[in-house]
C-alpha positions as CSV (number, residue, x, y, z in Angstrom):
1,M,86.3,155.3,73.2
2,T,86.2,156.2,69.5
3,D,88.4,155.7,66.5
4,R,87.9,159.2,65.1
5,P,91.0,161.0,64.2
6,A,92.0,164.5,65.5
7,K,90.2,167.2,63.7
8,F,91.8,170.6,62.7
9,N,89.7,173.7,64.2
10,V,90.2,176.6,62.1
11,V,88.5,179.0,64.6
12,A,90.8,177.9,67.4
13,A,93.7,178.3,65.1
14,S,92.6,181.9,64.0
15,E,92.2,182.7,67.8
16,G,95.9,181.4,68.7
17,R,94.6,178.2,70.6
18,N,95.3,174.7,69.8
19,P,93.7,173.8,66.6
20,W,93.8,170.1,66.9
21,I,90.7,168.6,68.7
22,V,91.6,165.1,69.6
23,E,88.5,163.0,70.4
24,D,89.2,160.1,72.8
25,Q,92.3,158.4,71.7
26,P,93.4,155.4,73.5
27,P,96.4,155.8,75.8
28,P,99.8,155.0,74.3
29,V,100.9,151.5,74.4
30,P,104.3,150.8,76.1
31,N,106.9,149.4,74.0
32,D,110.6,149.2,73.5
33,S,110.8,152.0,71.0
34,R,113.1,155.1,71.9
35,P,110.9,157.9,73.1
36,I,110.2,160.3,70.2
37,I,111.2,163.4,72.0
38,D,114.8,162.1,72.5
39,L,115.0,161.5,68.7
40,V,113.8,165.1,68.1
41,M,116.4,166.3,70.6
42,E,119.1,164.7,68.6
43,D,117.8,165.9,65.4
44,L,117.9,169.5,66.8
45,V,121.5,169.2,67.8
46,E,122.3,167.8,64.5
47,R,120.5,170.7,62.7
48,K,122.4,173.1,64.7
49,R,125.6,171.5,63.9
50,V,124.8,171.5,60.3
51,G,123.7,175.1,60.4
52,I,127.0,176.2,61.9
53,E,129.0,174.0,59.6
54,R,127.1,175.7,56.5
55,Y,126.5,179.1,57.7
56,G,129.0,179.8,60.5
57,V,126.4,180.4,63.0
58,P,123.3,178.8,64.5
59,L,119.9,180.1,63.5
60,Q,119.1,183.4,65.3
61,A,116.5,185.8,65.4
62,H,117.0,189.2,63.6
63,N,119.6,187.6,61.1
64,G,118.4,189.3,58.2
65,R,116.1,186.7,56.8
66,N,112.3,186.6,56.7
67,M,111.6,183.4,58.8
68,L,108.2,183.2,57.3
69,V,109.4,183.0,53.8
70,D,111.9,180.4,55.1
71,L,109.0,178.3,56.8
72,Y,106.8,178.6,53.7
73,Q,109.6,177.2,51.5
74,E,110.3,174.5,54.0
75,L,106.5,173.6,54.0
76,I,106.4,173.5,50.3
77,D,109.4,171.1,50.4
78,A,107.5,169.0,52.9
79,V,104.4,168.8,50.6
80,V,106.7,167.6,47.8
81,Y,108.3,165.0,50.1
82,I,104.7,163.8,51.1
83,R,103.6,163.6,47.5
84,G,106.8,161.8,46.6
85,E,105.9,159.2,49.3
86,I,102.3,158.8,48.1
87,E,103.8,158.2,44.6
88,E,106.3,155.7,45.7
89,R,103.8,153.7,47.8
90,P,102.6,150.4,46.5
91,P,99.0,150.4,45.8
92,D,98.1,148.2,48.8
93,R,99.7,150.8,51.2
94,G,98.1,153.8,49.5
95,I,96.6,156.8,51.5
96,S,92.9,157.2,51.6
97,F,90.9,159.9,53.4
98,N,87.2,159.7,54.3
99,E,85.1,162.7,53.5
100,D,85.5,164.4,56.9
101,Q,89.3,164.0,56.8
102,R,89.3,165.5,53.1
103,R,87.4,168.4,54.1
104,D,89.4,169.2,57.2
105,L,92.5,168.8,55.0
106,E,91.2,171.3,52.5
107,V,90.0,173.8,55.3
108,F,93.5,173.6,56.9
109,V,95.5,174.1,53.5
110,N,93.1,176.9,52.6
111,W,93.7,178.6,56.0
112,V,97.5,178.2,55.8
113,A,97.6,179.6,52.4
114,S,95.3,182.5,53.3
115,E,97.3,183.5,55.9
116,Y,100.9,183.1,54.3
117,M,100.5,183.4,50.7
118,P,100.3,187.0,49.2
119,D,98.8,185.5,45.9
120,Y,96.3,183.1,47.7
121,D,93.4,183.8,45.4
122,E,95.5,182.7,42.4
123,V,96.7,179.8,44.1
124,R,93.2,178.8,45.2
125,E,92.1,179.0,41.6
126,R,94.8,176.7,40.4
127,A,94.1,174.4,43.3
128,Q,90.3,174.2,42.2
129,A,91.2,173.4,38.8
130,L,93.8,170.7,39.7
131,K,91.2,169.3,42.2
132,Q,88.7,169.0,39.3
133,K,91.3,167.4,37.0
134,Y,92.3,165.0,39.5
135,S,89.0,164.3,41.4
136,G,89.2,160.6,41.2
137,L,92.4,160.4,43.3
138,P,92.1,159.2,46.9
139,F,93.5,162.4,48.4
């Protein structure tokens, strides 16, 4: 057994295979928590209800919207929420990455950006400038 985390494999992702290489994780420890899949299923039912209430129909293919744009906007929101959580955490609960994790995260973000962002080169330049500006931060 090893305590190494899962790593993102860019080559596998670009070939449509599972990009997460999990290295010898221990088996899950049984406990009294509710199964996550049950929670997700409840969330899906609730999202469908909210969608029908808000838009009159559940999300469907060929609805006149670009789902990649919708996904991209949702991912931006997710990043904002993650950053908010990082900002709100007390210093003793901070997030830190080792060099391998930092590199894997950077590769993953660059891969996603290059696949789904039309102005990727401009965004990469901005990201590099921010990376230099905030190089002392733990993420």
